[in-house]
NUZA-453884 format. One record per residue: chain; z negated, x negated, y negated of N, C-alpha, C, O in turn; residue in one letter. Coordinates in steps of 0.1 Angstrom, whole numbers, plus 5000, padded with zeros to 4 digits. Last residue first. Layout:
BEGIN
ch->A npz->Z npx->X npy->Y capz->Z capx->X capy->Y cpz->Z cpx->X cpy->Y opz->Z opx->X opy->Y aa->A
...
This chain:
BEGIN
ch->A npz->7908 npx->9090 npy->9291 capz->7903 capx->9079 capy->9298 cpz->7894 cpx->9070 cpy->9294 opz->7891 opx->9061 opy->9301 aa->X
ch->A npz->7912 npx->9106 npy->9269 capz->7905 capx->9111 capy->9279 cpz->7900 cpx->9098 cpy->9287 opz->7888 opx->9097 opy->9288 aa->X
ch->A npz->7933 npx->9094 npy->9257 capz->7925 capx->9098 capy->9250 cpz->7913 cpx->9101 cpy->9258 opz->7902 opx->9098 opy->9252 aa->X
ch->A npz->7945 npx->9064 npy->9275 capz->7947 capx->9079 capy->9273 cpz->7936 cpx->9081 cpy->9263 opz->7930 opx->9071 opy->9259 aa->X
ch->A npz->7943 npx->9041 npy->9286 capz->7950 capx->9040 capy->9271 cpz->7948 cpx->9054 cpy->9267 opz->7951 opx->9056 opy->9255 aa->X
ch->A npz->7929 npx->9044 npy->9309 capz->7921 capx->9037 capy->9297 cpz->7930 cpx->9036 cpy->9286 opz->7925 opx->9030 opy->9276 aa->X
ch->A npz->7936 npx->9053 npy->9337 capz->7941 capx->9060 capy->9325 cpz->7934 cpx->9057 cpy->9310 opz->7934 opx->9065 opy->9301 aa->X
ch->A npz->7924 npx->9047 npy->9359 capz->7937 capx->9041 capy->9358 cpz->7942 cpx->9046 cpy->9342 opz->7952 opx->9041 opy->9337 aa->X
ch->A npz->7901 npx->9057 npy->9372 capz->7902 capx->9049 capy->9363 cpz->7912 cpx->9041 cpy->9356 opz->7910 opx->9031 opy->9349 aa->X
ch->A npz->7908 npx->9078 npy->9391 capz->7909 capx->9063 capy->9397 cpz->7905 cpx->9053 cpy->9383 opz->7905 opx->9041 opy->9386 aa->X
ch->A npz->7904 npx->9099 npy->9372 capz->7893 capx->9097 capy->9380 cpz->7892 cpx->9086 cpy->9388 opz->7881 opx->9081 opy->9392 aa->X
ch->A npz->7931 npx->9096 npy->9361 capz->7919 capx->9097 capy->9354 cpz->7907 cpx->9093 cpy->9363 opz->7900 opx->9083 opy->9359 aa->X
ch->A npz->7946 npx->9101 npy->9384 capz->7946 capx->9090 capy->9377 cpz->7934 cpx->9086 cpy->9368 opz->7929 opx->9075 opy->9367 aa->X
ch->A npz->7938 npx->9130 npy->9389 capz->7937 capx->9121 capy->9397 cpz->7936 cpx->9104 cpy->9393 opz->7928 opx->9096 opy->9397 aa->X
ch->A npz->7949 npx->9144 npy->9366 capz->7933 capx->9141 capy->9365 cpz->7929 cpx->9130 cpy->9376 opz->7920 opx->9121 opy->9373 aa->X
ch->A npz->7976 npx->9142 npy->9373 capz->7970 capx->9134 capy->9362 cpz->7955 cpx->9130 cpy->9362 opz->7949 opx->9119 opy->9359 aa->X
ch->A npz->7975 npx->9157 npy->9396 capz->7979 capx->9142 capy->9396 cpz->7977 cpx->9136 cpy->9384 opz->7975 opx->9123 opy->9384 aa->X
ch->A npz->7969 npx->9183 npy->9389 capz->7959 capx->9174 capy->9396 cpz->7966 cpx->9161 cpy->9397 opz->7957 opx->9152 opy->9400 aa->X
ch->A npz->7988 npx->9189 npy->9373 capz->7980 capx->9185 capy->9366 cpz->7970 cpx->9178 cpy->9375 opz->7964 opx->9168 opy->9371 aa->X
ch->A npz->8016 npx->9175 npy->9395 capz->8010 capx->9184 capy->9383 cpz->7999 cpx->9179 cpy->9376 opz->7999 opx->9167 opy->9372 aa->X
ch->A npz->8029 npx->9168 npy->9417 capz->8014 capx->9168 capy->9417 cpz->8008 cpx->9175 cpy->9402 opz->7996 opx->9179 opy->9401 aa->X
ch->A npz->8056 npx->9159 npy->9420 capz->8047 capx->9174 capy->9426 cpz->8033 cpx->9173 cpy->9423 opz->8026 opx->9180 opy->9430 aa->X
ch->A npz->8057 npx->9140 npy->9402 capz->8059 capx->9136 capy->9419 cpz->8056 cpx->9149 cpy->9423 opz->8050 opx->9147 opy->9434 aa->X
ch->A npz->8049 npx->9151 npy->9376 capz->8041 capx->9138 capy->9384 cpz->8041 cpx->9139 cpy->9399 opz->8031 opx->9139 opy->9406 aa->X
ch->A npz->8055 npx->9171 npy->9356 capz->8057 capx->9171 capy->9372 cpz->8051 cpx->9164 cpy->9379 opz->8048 opx->9168 opy->9390 aa->X
ch->A npz->8029 npx->9168 npy->9331 capz->8042 capx->9171 capy->9336 cpz->8044 cpx->9172 cpy->9351 opz->8034 opx->9174 opy->9358 aa->X
ch->A npz->8002 npx->9177 npy->9314 capz->8008 capx->9169 capy->9325 cpz->8020 cpx->9176 cpy->9329 opz->8020 opx->9188 opy->9331 aa->X
ch->A npz->7982 npx->9172 npy->9284 capz->7992 capx->9178 capy->9291 cpz->7997 cpx->9172 cpy->9301 opz->7997 opx->9160 opy->9300 aa->X
ch->A npz->7951 npx->9181 npy->9270 capz->7958 capx->9172 capy->9275 cpz->7973 cpx->9178 cpy->9284 opz->7973 opx->9190 opy->9289 aa->X
ch->A npz->7925 npx->9177 npy->9247 capz->7935 capx->9183 capy->9253 cpz->7945 cpx->9177 cpy->9257 opz->7949 opx->9167 opy->9250 aa->X
ch->A npz->7891 npx->9170 npy->9242 capz->7903 capx->9166 capy->9246 cpz->7913 cpx->9178 cpy->9252 opz->7910 opx->9186 opy->9260 aa->X
ch->A npz->7867 npx->9182 npy->9236 capz->7868 capx->9170 capy->9232 cpz->7881 cpx->9163 cpy->9235 opz->7883 opx->9152 opy->9231 aa->X
ch->A npz->7849 npx->9211 npy->9226 capz->7862 capx->9205 capy->9233 cpz->7863 cpx->9190 cpy->9226 opz->7862 opx->9188 opy->9214 aa->X
ch->A npz->7814 npx->9210 npy->9230 capz->7824 capx->9208 capy->9226 cpz->7837 cpx->9205 cpy->9232 opz->7837 opx->9197 opy->9242 aa->X
ch->A npz->7795 npx->9221 npy->9262 capz->7799 capx->9212 capy->9250 cpz->7813 cpx->9214 cpy->9241 opz->7821 opx->9221 opy->9246 aa->X
ch->A npz->7785 npx->9233 npy->9283 capz->7788 capx->9241 capy->9272 cpz->7790 cpx->9234 cpy->9258 opz->7788 opx->9238 opy->9247 aa->X
ch->A npz->7787 npx->9213 npy->9302 capz->7790 capx->9226 capy->9306 cpz->7793 cpx->9234 cpy->9293 opz->7803 opx->9241 opy->9292 aa->X
ch->A npz->7802 npx->9181 npy->9286 capz->7792 capx->9190 capy->9292 cpz->7795 cpx->9203 cpy->9296 opz->7807 opx->9207 opy->9293 aa->X
ch->A npz->7825 npx->9182 npy->9265 capz->7815 capx->9175 capy->9267 cpz->7801 cpx->9182 cpy->9273 opz->7792 opx->9187 opy->9266 aa->X
ch->A npz->7857 npx->9192 npy->9279 capz->7847 capx->9190 capy->9268 cpz->7835 cpx->9183 cpy->9275 opz->7835 opx->9178 opy->9286 aa->X
ch->A npz->7893 npx->9196 npy->9280 capz->7881 capx->9187 capy->9284 cpz->7871 cpx->9188 cpy->9274 opz->7874 opx->9186 opy->9262 aa->X
ch->A npz->7922 npx->9213 npy->9294 capz->7910 capx->9206 capy->9281 cpz->7900 cpx->9201 cpy->9289 opz->7899 opx->9202 opy->9302 aa->X
ch->A npz->7957 npx->9211 npy->9301 capz->7942 capx->9211 capy->9305 cpz->7932 cpx->9205 cpy->9294 opz->7934 opx->9195 opy->9287 aa->X
ch->A npz->7988 npx->9225 npy->9309 capz->7977 capx->9221 capy->9298 cpz->7963 cpx->9220 cpy->9304 opz->7959 opx->9230 opy->9310 aa->X
ch->A npz->8013 npx->9218 npy->9334 capz->8005 capx->9225 capy->9324 cpz->7997 cpx->9217 cpy->9314 opz->8000 opx->9205 opy->9311 aa->X
ch->A npz->8029 npx->9214 npy->9367 capz->8025 capx->9211 capy->9350 cpz->8018 cpx->9220 cpy->9344 opz->8018 opx->9231 opy->9350 aa->X
ch->A npz->8010 npx->9219 npy->9398 capz->8021 capx->9220 capy->9388 cpz->8018 cpx->9215 cpy->9375 opz->8006 opx->9213 opy->9371 aa->X
ch->A npz->7990 npx->9221 npy->9414 capz->7997 capx->9209 capy->9418 cpz->8009 cpx->9213 cpy->9409 opz->8020 opx->9209 opy->9414 aa->X
ch->A npz->7955 npx->9225 npy->9400 capz->7970 capx->9229 capy->9405 cpz->7980 cpx->9218 cpy->9403 opz->7979 opx->9209 opy->9394 aa->X
ch->A npz->7924 npx->9212 npy->9407 capz->7933 capx->9214 capy->9397 cpz->7947 cpx->9217 cpy->9404 opz->7949 opx->9211 opy->9414 aa->X
ch->A npz->7904 npx->9205 npy->9423 capz->7909 capx->9217 capy->9424 cpz->7919 cpx->9222 cpy->9414 opz->7922 opx->9234 opy->9413 aa->X
ch->A npz->7902 npx->9177 npy->9421 capz->7905 capx->9181 capy->9433 cpz->7910 cpx->9193 cpy->9435 opz->7917 opx->9196 opy->9445 aa->X
ch->A npz->7895 npx->9172 npy->9395 capz->7908 capx->9167 capy->9400 cpz->7912 cpx->9170 cpy->9414 opz->7923 opx->9167 opy->9418 aa->X
ch->A npz->7870 npx->9189 npy->9394 capz->7882 capx->9193 capy->9388 cpz->7897 cpx->9187 cpy->9393 opz->7907 opx->9194 opy->9396 aa->X
ch->A npz->7849 npx->9177 npy->9401 capz->7856 capx->9186 capy->9413 cpz->7870 cpx->9189 cpy->9408 opz->7879 opx->9193 opy->9415 aa->X
ch->A npz->7844 npx->9159 npy->9382 capz->7842 capx->9155 capy->9396 cpz->7847 cpx->9166 cpy->9407 opz->7850 opx->9163 opy->9418 aa->X
ch->A npz->7844 npx->9175 npy->9362 capz->7855 capx->9166 capy->9364 cpz->7853 cpx->9162 cpy->9377 opz->7864 opx->9162 opy->9384 aa->X
ch->A npz->7833 npx->9209 npy->9368 capz->7828 capx->9195 capy->9363 cpz->7841 cpx->9185 cpy->9367 opz->7847 opx->9189 opy->9378 aa->X
ch->A npz->7857 npx->9238 npy->9355 capz->7850 capx->9227 capy->9367 cpz->7843 cpx->9217 cpy->9362 opz->7847 opx->9213 opy->9351 aa->X
ch->A npz->7861 npx->9268 npy->9341 capz->7859 capx->9255 capy->9337 cpz->7853 cpx->9251 cpy->9353 opz->7846 opx->9258 opy->9361 aa->X
ch->A npz->7890 npx->9288 npy->9355 capz->7875 capx->9287 capy->9353 cpz->7871 cpx->9270 cpy->9351 opz->7877 opx->9261 opy->9357 aa->X
ch->A npz->7919 npx->9288 npy->9339 capz->7913 capx->9289 capy->9348 cpz->7897 cpx->9284 cpy->9346 opz->7893 opx->9276 opy->9337 aa->X
ch->A npz->7933 npx->9311 npy->9313 capz->7928 capx->9297 capy->9317 cpz->7920 cpx->9296 cpy->9330 opz->7913 opx->9306 opy->9331 aa->X
ch->A npz->7960 npx->9324 npy->9293 capz->7950 capx->9328 capy->9303 cpz->7945 cpx->9312 cpy->9311 opz->7953 opx->9303 opy->9315 aa->X
ch->A npz->7961 npx->9315 npy->9258 capz->7966 capx->9316 capy->9272 cpz->7953 cpx->9320 cpy->9281 opz->7941 opx->9319 opy->9278 aa->X
ch->A npz->7949 npx->9316 npy->9234 capz->7960 capx->9312 capy->9234 cpz->7969 cpx->9316 cpy->9246 opz->7981 opx->9318 opy->9246 aa->X
ch->A npz->7922 npx->9316 npy->9231 capz->7928 capx->9332 capy->9230 cpz->7942 cpx->9328 cpy->9230 opz->7949 opx->9336 opy->9224 aa->X
ch->A npz->7911 npx->9292 npy->9236 capz->7910 capx->9303 capy->9250 cpz->7918 cpx->9314 cpy->9244 opz->7920 opx->9323 opy->9252 aa->X
ch->A npz->7916 npx->9280 npy->9210 capz->7921 capx->9278 capy->9224 cpz->7923 cpx->9288 cpy->9234 opz->7934 opx->9291 opy->9239 aa->X
ch->A npz->7895 npx->9291 npy->9195 capz->7909 capx->9296 capy->9192 cpz->7919 cpx->9293 cpy->9205 opz->7928 opx->9301 opy->9209 aa->X
ch->A npz->7873 npx->9284 npy->9207 capz->7875 capx->9299 capy->9208 cpz->7888 cpx->9301 cpy->9206 opz->7894 opx->9310 opy->9213 aa->X
ch->A npz->7875 npx->9254 npy->9205 capz->7876 capx->9259 capy->9220 cpz->7878 cpx->9276 cpy->9216 opz->7886 opx->9281 opy->9223 aa->X
ch->A npz->7873 npx->9254 npy->9177 capz->7884 capx->9251 capy->9186 cpz->7887 cpx->9255 cpy->9197 opz->7898 opx->9259 opy->9201 aa->X
ch->A npz->7854 npx->9283 npy->9164 capz->7855 capx->9268 capy->9169 cpz->7868 cpx->9267 cpy->9177 opz->7874 opx->9276 opy->9183 aa->X
ch->A npz->7859 npx->9304 npy->9136 capz->7859 capx->9303 capy->9150 cpz->7861 cpx->9285 cpy->9152 opz->7866 opx->9277 opy->9145 aa->X
ch->A npz->7836 npx->9316 npy->9112 capz->7847 capx->9308 capy->9116 cpz->7848 cpx->9302 cpy->9130 opz->7839 opx->9296 opy->9136 aa->X
ch->A npz->7836 npx->9347 npy->9101 capz->7830 capx->9339 capy->9109 cpz->7839 cpx->9329 cpy->9113 opz->7849 opx->9333 opy->9118 aa->X
């Protein structure tokens, strides 16, 4: 049986629970890390991103930039 990309990624690390984007940028941790995006609640994995320090805001800072619509050059924006 062939694994989906999402199944493979899930086996690589412990991940937080999924959250809709409208809530994710407020719930995300203030530390650097990796984040995943998928289409809909049970959709395909469409984006994997990495967030650095971002002035002490980590992943939350990166997702906040997306939420403000200022990341149009990125794959997720």
